[in-house]
N, C-alpha and C positions, 0 to 999 in steps of 0.2 A: 504494499498499500503506499502511495504518496500523496502530495500535496504540491500541484506545479508550481516552480519556480522558488522552493524553498530548499536548502542545502542540496540541490542537485550535485550529482558527480562532475557533468560538464560545467559547474561554475564556480567560480572563487568562492571560498568558506562563508564570505560576509556578503556577497550578492544577493540580492533580493530581486528576484524577476517575477512578482505577483501580478494578479489582475482582479477583477471584480467577478466577474462570472463568464463561463466558458459557453459556447455553442457549438453542437457538432450534429454533422448531416451526415446520414447514412447514403452514400452513393452507388455502391454496388455491394452485394452478399448480404445476409441475413445476418445480423449479431444475435445469435443465440450462446446460449451457455458452452457451449463446445465449438462455436465458430468465431471466439474471437469477442464479445460482448466484452463492455466495459463493465467490470464489478464494482459495484461502490458499498459503503456502510452508511444505511438509512439512517440519519441523525448524527451521523459521524461529524458531522461541521461544529457541533456543541462541544464534542469532546475535543476536537482540534481547538478550539477557539482556548477552551480550559488549558490545553496544555501548551499552547502558545503563551498565554498570560502567567501560566505558573510553574513549567517546566522547561523550558525552550528558552536557547539565548542565539540571538544572531551569530552565526559562524559554526554554530555546532553541526557534526554531520547528520545526526538522527532528524527524520522528516516527520514522522510520526512517534507516537508513544507504543511500548509493545504492545499493548492491549489492543490496538488498532492493526499495527503490523500482522499479528499473529492471525487476523480475521480472512476467510477467503471472500468475504461481501457477497453481495446479491448480484446476480447476473442483471444487467438492463438490456431486454430483449429489443431490435429493432428491426424494421424493412426499409430496404431504399426508399427514401422521401421521407422517412420520419428525421424529426428534428429533434435534440437531446438538449437541454437547458440547464446547468449546473452550476452550482454556487462554488465560488474558489475553495471553499475550506471542506469541500466532502472528500474526505480521502477514498482512493480509488486507483485501481490496477486494471491492464488489460487482460483478458482472459486470453489461452492458449486457443488458437485457430486449428482443430483437429480437420476441417471439412477441407473437401478439394476447391474451395471456390474462396477467393480474397475476399477480405472485408475492406471495404474501401471507404474513408472517412475524410470529411472536411470539417477540420476545427478552426474556430475564431475566437480569439481572447479579447474580451471587452472590456473595458477600463472606465471608471469612474472620471469624469472630468476632473477631479481634484486627486485623483489615485497615487498617484507621486507624492504627495504630501500626507495621505492617509494611509498608505500601504502598510507598515509597522503597526500601527494602531488595529485596523482591520484584521489583522491577524487573531486579534483577542477579543474583537467585538465583531461578531457576524454580520450584524444588522447594521453596522456604521455608512457602509455605501449605499444601504437602502432606505433612506429614513421614512418613505413612504408605506414600507411594509414593515417596519420595525413594532408599531403598535399592534400588527396582527400577530407576530411572531411568538409563539409561547416556548421555552425549553421542553425537550421532551417531544415536540412534535416535529413535523418533515424538518 
């Protein structure tokens, strides 16, 4: 499991390349549990916000806490033409594609206009960049 842009092996340890949310479009192949589906941890954005607030420091190599990293996650199944919108803090991984059909996706990383100034705080406050949704969000729900 990982959260994009945080402690990635291809980045300098103190680089932070986060964003507000990601949009994925299935272009080819069905993303099923055994055909490369994205695996995610439901409600994991709340655990990640707590982790970033209490256990994580910029520059450490661990992207996720052990309890999140140990999970397989739920497969998010999709068909060509489906669009997936996911909060940046949702821990996820790509499943193995054991099918003969490639899974082709287009991903777009979308950032709040003030994301460069909010990025570090947004790691521990999952609704900072979503003021219109903050009042609707309750811990323990999606």
